[in-house]
VOGU-3710 file (C-alpha; in Angstrom, 3 decimals, decimal comma):
1> mtlvwspdya> 18,017/-8,821/18,793  20,835/-9,447/16,194  20,581/-7,926/12,618  21,708/-9,676/9,514  22,488/-7,741/6,480  22,700/-8,649/3,144  21,303/-7,160/-0,576  18,623/-9,330/-0,654  17,206/-7,491/2,745  15,006/-3,957/2,407
11> pvdgdfdsvs> 15,511/-3,035/6,176  12,995/-0,366/6,600  9,287/-0,552/6,949  7,215/2,791/7,398  4,802/0,868/9,720  7,655/-1,434/11,680  6,131/0,435/15,013  2,708/-0,938/14,361  4,034/-4,730/13,770  2,691/-7,034/16,517
21> lllkgegtng> 4,717/-10,032/15,592  7,369/-10,862/13,025  8,414/-14,528/12,683  10,984/-14,791/10,185  12,011/-18,280/10,855  15,708/-17,487/10,510  18,035/-19,656/12,680  20,408/-22,610/13,390  19,059/-25,797/11,560  17,146/-28,058/14,203
31> stnvldsssn> 17,046/-24,882/16,774  13,722/-24,440/18,664  14,715/-20,964/19,433  12,274/-18,735/17,121  12,956/-14,999/17,535  9,960/-12,349/17,513  11,915/-9,625/15,242  9,223/-6,986/15,871  10,049/-4,311/18,394  8,024/-6,235/21,145
41> nlsvtangda> 10,376/-9,188/21,330  7,740/-11,550/22,285  8,144/-14,909/23,837  8,056/-17,924/21,349  7,618/-21,168/22,498  8,088/-24,498/20,363  5,846/-27,456/20,928  6,118/-31,053/19,708  8,587/-31,079/16,795  8,384/-27,435/15,822
51> qiintvatpf> 11,493/-26,220/15,011  13,731/-24,021/12,454  15,316/-26,000/9,454  17,626/-24,705/6,630  17,246/-27,621/4,397  14,256/-25,889/2,530  14,617/-22,874/0,643  13,116/-19,779/1,747  10,589/-17,859/-0,543  13,025/-15,344/-1,454
61> sptvpsegvl> 16,184/-17,636/-2,241  16,383/-21,384/-3,848  19,936/-21,615/-1,870  20,083/-24,683/0,185  21,143/-24,544/3,208  19,034/-21,402/3,618  18,698/-18,840/6,492  16,008/-21,004/7,898  12,187/-21,714/7,747  9,997/-22,856/10,481
71> sfdgsgdyft> 9,195/-26,528/10,193  6,115/-28,739/11,097  5,602/-32,480/10,549  1,933/-32,258/10,914  1,452/-34,365/14,513  1,488/-32,033/17,471  3,999/-29,313/16,211  2,983/-25,859/16,826  4,452/-22,402/18,471  2,797/-20,343/21,286
81> isttsqfafa> 3,417/-16,846/21,559  3,206/-14,546/24,731  -0,167/-13,123/25,432  -0,229/-9,296/24,665  -2,799/-6,486/23,914  -0,694/-6,172/20,656  -3,439/-8,888/19,312  -6,404/-7,142/20,233  -7,448/-5,392/17,298  -10,704/-4,425/18,570
91> tgdftveiwf> -12,567/-2,920/15,595  -9,640/-1,324/13,906  -7,387/-1,992/11,152  -5,016/-5,156/10,867  -2,817/-6,967/8,355  -1,845/-10,596/8,950  0,606/-11,965/6,319  2,237/-15,576/5,883  4,252/-17,611/3,922  2,922/-21,204/3,639
101> rpaalsgqqv> 4,909/-24,148/1,907  2,688/-27,225/2,067  4,422/-30,731/2,396  0,919/-32,236/1,850  -2,691/-30,748/1,093  -5,288/-33,074/2,666  -7,787/-32,115/5,423  -7,266/-28,765/7,545  -4,252/-27,402/8,614  -4,486/-24,293/10,958
111> lidtrptgdp> -1,576/-21,872/9,961  -2,523/-19,495/12,776  -5,380/-19,077/15,222  -6,391/-16,559/17,982  -8,881/-18,826/20,138  -7,436/-19,728/23,523  -7,186/-23,584/24,728  -10,485/-24,988/25,057  -12,513/-22,035/23,401  -14,296/-23,189/19,861
121> svtdkwivfa> -16,188/-19,717/19,608  -15,146/-17,847/16,674  -17,626/-15,020/16,955  -14,882/-12,815/17,830  -11,643/-14,962/16,691  -9,709/-14,882/13,312  -8,231/-18,124/11,859  -6,371/-18,789/8,729  -6,146/-22,304/7,607  -5,426/-24,782/4,613
131> ngtslsvvva> -8,747/-26,718/3,909  -7,523/-29,529/1,718  -6,143/-27,699/-1,412  -8,140/-24,317/-0,696  -7,546/-21,472/1,763  -10,113/-20,578/4,297  -10,350/-17,766/6,706  -12,651/-17,277/9,527  -13,617/-13,754/10,132  -16,637/-11,940/11,011
141> gstftngtll> -17,939/-15,184/12,641  -18,248/-16,883/9,453  -15,563/-19,026/7,132  -14,586/-17,959/3,728  -13,121/-20,554/1,341  -11,658/-19,614/-1,904  -8,455/-20,343/-4,092  -5,924/-22,970/-4,497  -2,990/-23,582/-2,666  0,088/-24,845/-4,480
151> lnawnfials> 1,821/-28,088/-3,377  5,594/-27,996/-2,498  5,623/-24,324/-3,170  5,448/-20,871/-1,604  2,073/-19,622/-1,046  1,909/-15,907/0,070  -1,522/-15,413/2,412  -2,699/-11,734/3,518  -5,666/-11,018/5,359  -6,484/-7,406/5,670
161> rqtgttrifl> -9,032/-5,170/7,377  -9,570/-1,495/6,216  -12,078/0,635/8,015  -14,733/-2,437/8,768  -13,632/-4,136/5,344  -11,787/-7,067/5,306  -10,015/-8,919/2,027  -8,184/-12,044/1,817  -5,258/-12,194/-0,836  -3,533/-15,538/-2,399
171> ngvqlggnit> -0,304/-14,678/-4,034  -1,254/-10,818/-4,347  -4,630/-11,726/-5,871  -7,699/-11,026/-3,883  -9,989/-13,856/-3,019  -14,023/-13,510/-3,501  -15,257/-9,998/-2,736  -15,041/-7,507/0,098  -16,091/-8,742/3,454  -18,228/-6,699/5,787
181> datnygignq> -16,363/-6,903/9,288  -17,083/-4,739/12,029  -16,139/-7,458/14,446  -14,248/-6,683/17,907  -11,597/-8,720/18,014  -10,678/-8,865/21,359  -10,456/-5,894/23,792  -8,137/-7,357/26,269  -4,481/-9,654/26,112  -4,994/-12,022/23,355
191> rpivgadgnn> -2,177/-14,576/21,999  -1,991/-16,564/18,796  -0,919/-20,150/18,190  0,848/-20,913/15,095  0,853/-24,067/13,137  -2,282/-25,572/15,202  -5,880/-25,261/15,991  -5,962/-22,847/18,913  -8,945/-24,534/20,670  -6,960/-27,835/20,974
201> ptllnvngyl> -3,368/-27,519/19,706  -3,032/-31,252/18,957  -5,464/-31,108/16,269  -5,321/-29,857/12,639  -1,540/-29,123/12,562  0,331/-27,803/9,563  2,244/-30,444/7,423  4,855/-28,195/5,915  6,750/-24,668/6,375  5,941/-21,237/7,460
211> sniritkgva> 8,051/-18,202/6,925  7,982/-14,506/7,792  4,760/-14,463/9,722  3,626/-10,663/10,047  0,746/-9,320/12,492  0,380/-5,754/11,965  -2,090/-3,803/14,359  -3,786/-0,563/13,130  -2,706/-0,763/9,704  -4,321/-2,413/6,289
221> rytenfdvpt> -1,334/-2,927/4,102  -3,293/-4,697/1,386  -6,483/-2,848/-0,188  -6,143/-4,154/-3,746  -4,259/-6,816/-5,877  -0,434/-6,434/-5,287  2,887/-7,492/-6,314  3,914/-10,432/-3,978  7,299/-9,485/-1,760  10,417/-10,597/-3,032
231> apfpilspsg> 12,572/-9,931/0,154  12,043/-10,935/3,785  9,913/-8,368/5,736  11,965/-5,349/6,917  12,956/-5,125/10,721  13,542/-1,754/11,113  11,392/1,465/11,368  12,258/4,551/9,360  13,445/6,197/13,086  15,569/3,372/14,036
241> ritiadysld> 17,065/2,839/10,469  20,923/2,034/10,060  22,490/3,465/6,598  24,417/0,767/4,977  24,691/1,911/1,377  21,379/2,081/-0,249  19,548/-0,625/1,807  18,957/1,979/4,633  16,160/3,234/2,398  12,555/2,238/2,637
251> adarqyiinv> 11,724/-0,672/0,401  9,532/1,068/-1,803  11,450/4,150/-2,296  14,552/2,083/-2,975  12,697/0,130/-5,645  11,436/3,371/-7,394  15,099/4,826/-7,158  16,235/1,642/-8,597  13,659/1,826/-11,549  14,431/5,544/-12,096
261> eeqdgeelea> 18,005/4,968/-12,378  17,914/2,105/-14,777  15,775/4,777/-17,142  17,849/7,675/-16,413  21,064/5,378/-17,101  22,810/7,348/-14,401  22,557/7,446/-10,732  20,862/10,039/-8,729  22,400/12,670/-6,301  22,340/11,266/-2,619
271> gvrtaindfv> 20,075/14,834/-1,920  17,332/13,598/-4,592  17,648/9,937/-2,923  17,152/10,976/0,222  14,168/13,410/-0,696  12,415/10,512/-2,349  12,827/8,336/0,649  11,577/10,950/3,266  8,714/11,414/0,654  7,778/7,833/0,704
281> vgcksdgiwn> 8,457/7,671/4,472  6,527/10,391/5,598  3,416/9,399/3,368  3,542/6,052/5,670  3,846/7,753/8,851  1,022/9,944/7,817  -0,979/6,938/7,027  -1,971/8,475/3,414  0,598/5,936/1,336  -1,785/3,150/1,196
291> aikascllcg> -4,628/5,451/-0,319  -2,455/6,674/-3,381  -2,808/3,941/-6,015  -1,413/5,865/-9,055  1,254/8,395/-8,943  4,314/10,077/-10,526  6,759/12,202/-9,335  7,301/14,446/-12,325  10,669/15,869/-11,143  13,960/14,758/-9,851
301> artlegalvp> 14,701/12,410/-12,482  17,265/12,885/-14,978  15,404/12,194/-18,025  11,973/12,160/-18,980  11,774/8,765/-19,319  13,113/8,588/-15,543  10,382/11,133/-14,604  7,619/8,707/-16,003  8,512/5,937/-14,048  5,587/5,131/-11,593
311> lkgsaptnfn> 6,152/6,018/-7,822  2,656/3,870/-7,811  0,627/1,872/-10,201  1,003/1,739/-13,876  3,217/4,034/-15,835  1,515/6,819/-17,599  1,347/6,880/-21,629  3,484/9,692/-22,870  1,436/11,597/-25,631  3,818/14,140/-27,565
321> ftlsdydrel> 6,093/15,127/-24,520  9,615/15,600/-25,375  12,792/16,128/-23,394  12,678/19,804/-24,061  9,153/19,992/-21,882  10,858/18,352/-18,986  12,916/20,351/-15,928  13,999/18,079/-13,280  13,272/20,860/-10,524  10,101/22,210/-12,081
331> glvgdgstky> 8,556/19,162/-13,516  6,723/18,729/-17,252  4,790/21,632/-18,873  2,140/21,062/-21,188  1,332/23,150/-24,475  -2,382/23,690/-23,854  -3,273/21,715/-27,104  -1,850/18,324/-27,753  0,420/17,016/-25,143  -0,861/15,008/-22,209
341> lnsnragnad> -0,602/11,722/-20,209  -3,006/8,890/-20,096  -2,553/7,499/-16,181  -3,589/4,142/-17,124  -6,302/4,020/-14,095  -9,494/3,999/-14,572  -12,027/6,683/-13,365  -13,687/3,594/-11,776  -11,240/1,865/-10,331  -11,535/3,344/-6,897
351> pqdnrhvsvf> -14,847/3,408/-5,074  -17,431/5,937/-5,971  -17,270/7,720/-2,435  -13,624/7,013/-1,426  -11,558/8,419/-3,896  -8,880/11,412/-4,462  -6,930/13,251/-6,911  -4,372/15,764/-7,031  -1,550/17,640/-8,920  1,203/19,556/-7,516
361> ikeittlttq> 1,089/22,889/-10,231  4,633/24,334/-10,077  3,845/27,051/-12,773  1,086/28,594/-14,456  1,584/29,763/-18,122  -1,956/31,239/-18,741  -4,223/32,249/-15,666  -7,529/30,767/-17,184  -9,970/28,162/-16,441  -7,856/25,089/-17,523
371> avfgtggqfp> -8,446/21,183/-17,172  -5,539/19,101/-15,684  -7,127/15,977/-14,922  -10,083/13,980/-16,381  -11,807/11,071/-17,685  -14,500/10,456/-20,572  -17,754/11,523/-19,994  -19,731/15,153/-20,364  -19,517/16,666/-16,627  -21,297/15,982/-14,464
381> sggtqlyygt> -22,587/12,669/-15,618  -19,912/10,421/-14,163  -16,828/12,254/-15,391  -13,963/12,926/-13,181  -12,685/16,370/-13,956  -10,195/18,513/-12,163  -9,655/22,335/-13,050  -7,908/25,299/-11,641  -8,771/28,809/-12,686  -9,794/32,044/-11,496
391> ggaanrmlas> -13,696/31,591/-11,457  -16,461/29,271/-10,704  -15,222/26,468/-12,467  -12,186/25,740/-10,264  -11,710/22,525/-8,974  -14,515/20,446/-10,441  -14,076/17,012/-9,626  -15,128/13,429/-8,742  -18,387/11,873/-10,664  -20,693/14,603/-9,666
401> ssaagagpai> -24,501/14,547/-10,352  -25,290/18,005/-9,206  -23,573/21,384/-9,771  -19,896/21,535/-10,066  -17,901/22,026/-6,827  -15,628/25,298/-6,778  -12,652/25,963/-4,438  -10,372/28,854/-4,062  -8,776/30,233/-7,302  -5,063/28,663/-7,430
411> ttgllglsrt> -2,038/29,957/-8,653  0,479/27,382/-7,984  0,803/24,483/-5,320  -1,163/21,320/-4,653  -4,555/21,281/-6,284  -6,696/18,062/-5,151  -9,869/16,859/-3,993  -10,549/13,822/-1,650  -14,156/12,140/-1,555  -15,321/10,165/1,519
421> nnssississ> -19,035/10,614/1,172  -22,172/10,979/-1,301  -22,531/14,466/-0,847  -19,500/16,630/-0,242  -15,838/16,694/-1,252  -12,841/18,214/0,588  -10,729/20,465/-1,741  -7,335/22,082/-1,442  -5,981/24,883/-3,420  -2,793/27,291/-2,898
431> gsvsllsnts> -2,820/25,504/0,735  -6,436/26,514/1,349  -8,595/23,602/2,516  -12,349/23,783/2,195  -15,560/21,281/1,857  -17,359/21,651/-1,323  -21,190/20,577/-1,521  -21,473/18,117/-4,470  -23,382/14,855/-4,996  -21,606/11,585/-6,361
441> atpiatniti> -22,731/9,496/-9,104  -21,211/6,136/-10,714  -18,232/6,785/-12,438  -17,195/5,765/-15,773  -14,535/3,268/-16,743  -12,621/5,730/-19,155  -8,824/6,198/-18,093  -7,826/9,307/-16,296  -5,898/11,691/-18,376  -3,231/14,552/-16,944
451> fatiftdqlt> -2,665/17,729/-18,582  -5,868/17,331/-20,260  -9,586/15,900/-19,697  -12,245/14,577/-22,019  -15,558/15,484/-23,008  -17,652/13,140/-24,838  -15,046/10,926/-25,758  -12,909/13,578/-27,214  -9,798/15,299/-25,720  -10,994/18,915/-25,856
461> qftdarlafy> -9,358/20,536/-22,749  -5,612/21,084/-22,253  -3,406/23,032/-19,751  -0,389/24,710/-20,485  0,853/24,209/-16,749  3,952/22,935/-15,453  3,264/20,029/-13,171  5,528/18,209/-10,552  3,440/15,505/-9,309  0,136/13,894/-9,766
471> sigealpdsp> -1,928/11,290/-7,545  -4,929/8,995/-7,839  -6,196/6,581/-5,639  -8,983/6,564/-2,554  -9,538/8,916/-0,032  -6,610/10,529/1,685  -6,821/9,385/5,502  -6,907/12,570/7,865  -5,109/12,864/10,942  -6,208/14,169/14,126
481> tqsglellds> -5,103/17,679/13,295  -4,675/17,891/9,601  -6,795/16,562/6,600  -5,352/14,185/4,152  -4,668/16,664/1,838  -2,973/18,943/3,998  -1,017/16,016/4,726  -0,093/15,508/1,205  0,745/18,761/0,488  3,159/19,167/3,126
491> risafitaig> 4,776/16,007/2,063  4,906/17,000/-1,407  6,044/20,411/-1,000  8,959/19,601/1,446  9,945/16,773/-1,588  9,908/19,470/-4,260  11,789/22,102/-2,152  14,362/19,426/-1,181  14,801/18,335/-4,955  15,308/21,865/-5,645
501> aaip> 18,278/22,179/-3,265  19,843/18,701/-4,190  20,239/19,352/-7,963  23,462/21,512/-8,762
//
């Protein structure tokens, strides 16, 4: 496989080893030699007049001639892919991503279809097609139609299943609601057809262009609205990356570093950049990256403004912190009375029984029961609270409707909780993991605050601890040997240690 590098590329994908197929569409004008850029290097066969052309701009650059896109004239054009078990998702997670630029929007145009020739059944197959000006997807044996496709413009389509829930996205926005989908999508070898009806490839052909088609097995890349990709999909995994300046970095880590350096007005040290990259890549490798929806690395940056750049989600709003409260290695310290952050993520943004919050406490000034996280609402009536302390109030959290959960007392380290069901919460304090009996209730909509919590709609609880990290989101998935909280603890601890070693 030939790798072409340019500043527009972000060449590392933490989930690249799970990519079943990657058709970027790049190549010589008029060529039918289409490369599968996944590590599987599957055979791709052009049929009819399907070919690569470079007379149309890609989704990422207006330049013509372009690097190339896949072209279809609407009559008998399609690509077949070699049969492989890489497309047999069974009941697991998966993601399908397609860039589509229609030259016409009438009738039905099948973008990708997993049915074998001569098999009209859709009970265990998924299909993505244009239905007039609308987007249609067949999953769970039914057709879901929504959204409006743009004519003669690039549309980014994503289909993503996470633990039995399928979501459809158009240009970064979810269409319709969550789809309950426990379908077994094949247990043997499968193959997709690109640009035509799988049952009869002479029908329902695409009239337009496709680019950067990526199918990922075992990974749900999208679980909520997202920013549309602005660069071609990466073609290397972290373990196989080639270092060429900063383009060897993971795409998300690289963008975060760029944003921090813009705020700082100065480049970060190479060791700090590496620590950030290793943390992001590690979280992706552990499978916990997608669960994190809002997060800040409150250390490592050169300025307070840089430290408040979000790693994920919205930037927090700063209330009363100044540069004197910030230490590059240790993080941000509260004053126990007036200083806090508004995360700008609502307490009900994540599902009632699929949520986590965490902070990494670098120093504790006063070892008494103190609030470090919270929403409005008197505990336990739907509020989200996270405490540390020496008594029974330690580690309250997550919309409880029964007695507060309590974990081990904490000195420093990761304090976090993760809920996957109605009756219990997993807790981590000072490296110790425990399961707390705690019944959930409907979370309230007030934004979560950090360094403080809110009772009865007033900020009444603050901490004077120093925090180096926080995260909010869905429950952290477990590995076969460790809980999600332990995985996060290991990653953030290694990151903070590396930051300390890298800062002069």
